[in-house]
N, C-alpha and C positions, 0 to 999 in steps of 0.2 A: 753370579752366583760364588760363592767359595766353601765346597764343603769338604770336610773333615773327620776321614777316622781314623778311630783311634784302638790303635788294635798290641796286645800282646797276646804269647806264645800259647795260648791253649784253649783260646777264641776258635769261637766251635764256624764249621768252614759252612754251615746251612746260609748264617745269618750275614758275615760278610759276602757272599758266592748272590744272595739272592736280594743286596743290596746293590753292589756289583752292576746283576741284570736290567734292578727293576729301573737304578739311575739311566744307562744303556738305551734302554728302553725312551723315557723322557726323554733324552737328547735329539731323537727323531721327532717328535715333534714340537720341541721349543729349543733346537739346535743351536740358541741363541745364548740360553740361559748358561751357561757352559753348568751341564747335572754330574760333569764327571764330578769322582771324591776323590781325594789326596788320602791314601793312607803310610796314616804314620805307625810308625810304637818308639817303643824310651829311644833303642840306639839304632830304627833305621836295622834295613840291609831285609832280608828272606826271611816273611816268617812264616815257622809251617807250622798248616793246620791241619792236618793227616798227616801219612808213611805218602798219601801220593797228591797230596794239594799243600801249593805254600805259594806266599804273593812278596811282590817285592813293597816295602815297606820305607820311607823316608824319619829323616829322626827325625827326631818330635821338636817341633819349635820352641825356643825359651817364651813364646804369646802367642797363639792365640785370637787376640780379639777380634783380626783379618779378620773374621770366619766368619759366613750367616748363618750357618750351620755345625754342629758336632757330633755323629754317632758312635754310639757305645754299642757293638756287638756284645752276645752273651757271650760267656764261656763257661770253661771244665772244672767240677770242683766235686769233694766228695763229701764233702758238709760243712758245713756254718764254721769250727774251724780250718780249714783249706780257703775257704773267703777270705776270710781277717787274713788270715795270712798273706794271701795275694795284695789283699787291700795296700797291708801296709813292705808289702817289698816291692812284684814283677807292679804293679798297680802307685806304683806311690809317685813317681812325680809326671806322672799325669793326672792324678786330685790338684798337686799343687797348682796344676796350668789353670786346670777347671777353674778352684780357687779363685783365679784373676780373670775370668772370662768377664765384658763385659754383659748387665743383665737383657742388654739388647739382642745376646747370641740364642739361638735354638739349639737346642741340648736334648738331646732323648737316645738310649737308654732302652734295652729290650733281659727279660730274663736276669742271669746275677747280673750284667752292666748294670743293672739299678742301684746297686749294695758299691758303686763308686762314683753314681751321681748323687747319693746320700750318702759318704765318706766326704766326698768332695760339697755336705753343705749346696746343695743344691736342687733337695727339694725339699726344704725346707717351712712348715704352714703349708704346705704343697697340697695338697690329691696324687697320693699315686698309684703306680700297684709296681707285683713283682710276683717273680717264680711261687706259682697258690702253696708249695712243699716250706716254699722254708718264709712264710707269711707269716707267723707266729714271732720265726725272727726277729726277724726285720723289724717288723715295730717294737718289739724288747730291745735293738740297739735304737732304735731312729722314734726316739718315741713322736716328735714333735712334727714331727710328716704324717699326712692324714690318706692312713693305709687304705687301701682296700683292691680286698686280691683276687674281691674277688669279677672282677674287670679282668678283658683283655688288656685293654687298652686304654690309657688317662690322659690329657691330654689339660692340663693344667695355664696354657698359656707361655711360660720360659720357657717348659719340661713336657717335656713327651715320654711319657717311662706304658713298657710293654710286657705279659708275663709271659708266662714259658717257651718256649726255645725255636717255636715253627712261630707266635707272636711274634718271631721278629716283620714274618712276610706284611701284618699288618699297621707294624712303628711305619716304616722302609714303604708301604705306600700314602703313610699319613702326613708323612713326611713330605711326603712328594706335593701332597697337598695342603703344608698351609706353604707351599713355595712356589707354586706355581698352580694350584690349583686346583678348581676337582671336576673338572674337564682334560689335565693331565695326569693326572689321576684315571680318571674311569677309563682315560688309552690308554693308561698302562698296564692296570688289575684286563680291562679285557684283553688281550693281548698275553695275560699269564694263566686265565680263568682261576683272580681272587674275587674276592670281591672286601673284603674289610666287613664284614657285616657282622662277626665270628663276637659278641658283647660279652660272656660270661665263655670262665672260666673254671667256672663250677661242673658242669657236664662231667669234666677230667683226671678230676680231685679226685684223690682216693686215701685214705686217709691209716698212717706207719705204723705198724704189726710190732716192729720191732725194735725197742727198747735195750739198753746194759742196765737202767735199775730194776734190779729182783721184785721188789713189791707190783712194780708198773708191770712187768712182762707175765711175770703169777695171772695177775689179775684180767689181762689181757688174753693167755693162755685161757683160763676159768670162762671169758666173755664168749671166746673167737665159739668151745662146743662147748654150751648151753644156749648155740643160741638161739636153737626154735625153742630155745624155754620163752614163756611168763619173766624175766628175771629183772627182782629188785634189787638196786645199790646193798640194802642190804647186808641179800643175801649172798653179796658178794663180795661186804665185807668181811662176813662171820665167819666166809670159805676166803678167806688171808688172812686170818685173826685181830683184823688190828677197828678200830672204831669205824665210825662212815664218816667222824670228821678229819680222820690223822689218813681215809685214805684220797677225802675230795681233795686236800691240800696239794698232798703229795702229785692226782694227780694235775691237776692244771701247775704246777709249779712243771715237768717236766711232757706234756702233751700239748695245754694253755686248752685242754680241754675238763668239765667235768667228767665225771664216772657217767652218770650217764649222756651226755651227750659226746661221751668216745663209742660207749653202746650206742648208741641211733646211730652214729655215722658208723660203724661193721656192720649195723643192718641196710643200714641204705649202700654201704657197697657188694655187698650180700648179690643187691637182691637184682644192681647195674649187670651184677656176675652171670646169674638166671637170666634179665635180661636178652643178657645180648649170648647166653650159652645154650637156652631151651626154650619150646616150645610152650609154657606153662603156663596156667592165665594169671592173668593179674593175682585173683585170691588165693590159689594154690600158696604161690609168691610170699604171698604175706605170712601166710598161715603156718610160713614154714620159715620165716624168719620169729614167728612168736608174738606175732602180732592178731588179735583178733580184728577190730575195727576198721576194715579194710578204707572203710571212706576218709576217716584220720588220716592214716599210713601214704597213702596215697596222696593227699596234700601235706604233707614232712616230705616225702620223695622228690616232689615237684620244688617245694621248697632248699628246697637241699640240694636239687642239680640245676633248678630251673630248669626245670624239661616237664612235665606231664611223663609218666611209663612207657604212653603207643609214645609219642616222640620220643624218650630216650630207646628204646627199643627199631622203631625206625631209623635213628637216625644212622647205631651202634649195632645189634644186627643186620641191616644190610637190606636186601630188596628180595630176601626170604619169605615164604608164604606164615603165615604165621597163624592159621583160622579159630586156632582157640581162644584170640589173647580181647581177648574185650577192653577198650578201653573206658 
């Protein structure tokens, strides 16, 4: 078994070390399989992941065709522009190597590493996921990919993609499942106390609240201030002194959402905060975000997060008693 991990400066330490830990455990159960990943970077040598952690890498070979699997960790970037710049500079040679891979090579990436696979064209026509907060930008840049950013992990056959940061744990476990079978994955997951059971990123999603576009930022601030009121989008347009058509068009262009969808996302976000931070029952929370129909808002919440309000509170608030909450 020949496995390569491709990393560059800026790679997230957790994704690199998680893979190394999992594959080292896999060697205990199938020592003959050779699960020790070869670490490569464009220049080779030490790649510093944090001030305290660095890993030794070999120079990237001209041909990766002999490898059974290629794994790309996530990496840090401050914005989409930063990612694009890294794709065109830091990852340019890696992308060239990936484009020459045989179709039989398994490729896997998490978080921003999915952009590298996409840039190499290895996800064209395939289902995939990516980090949830750049899903809209990912889809715009790579329209031929069948993106499902709700999913924590997507296995398209040739490629495995995973969502944000800690989803790399799910990715590494699934790569082991593909290479060594379900029994191996169960053994490793048992030792590490991970189960790969997270199927959705939706409970973790939050809405971006800061934009450089003045109209959009003013509208968001107005929505946030009036969140407890039953706002109509016409009221918002009037407050912004623009037509509904202009407001709708600009919101879709900048946020990827209609004003109504964005407002609903804000209300869901506030509801999550109240479920996590208070003992208020769901009826009171519903009223505090400007909804009168508790049942319809409960359905909206579950559709948005993948969890009922009661499930969300149990998962994210912990074991504190919440006697006044009615599921």
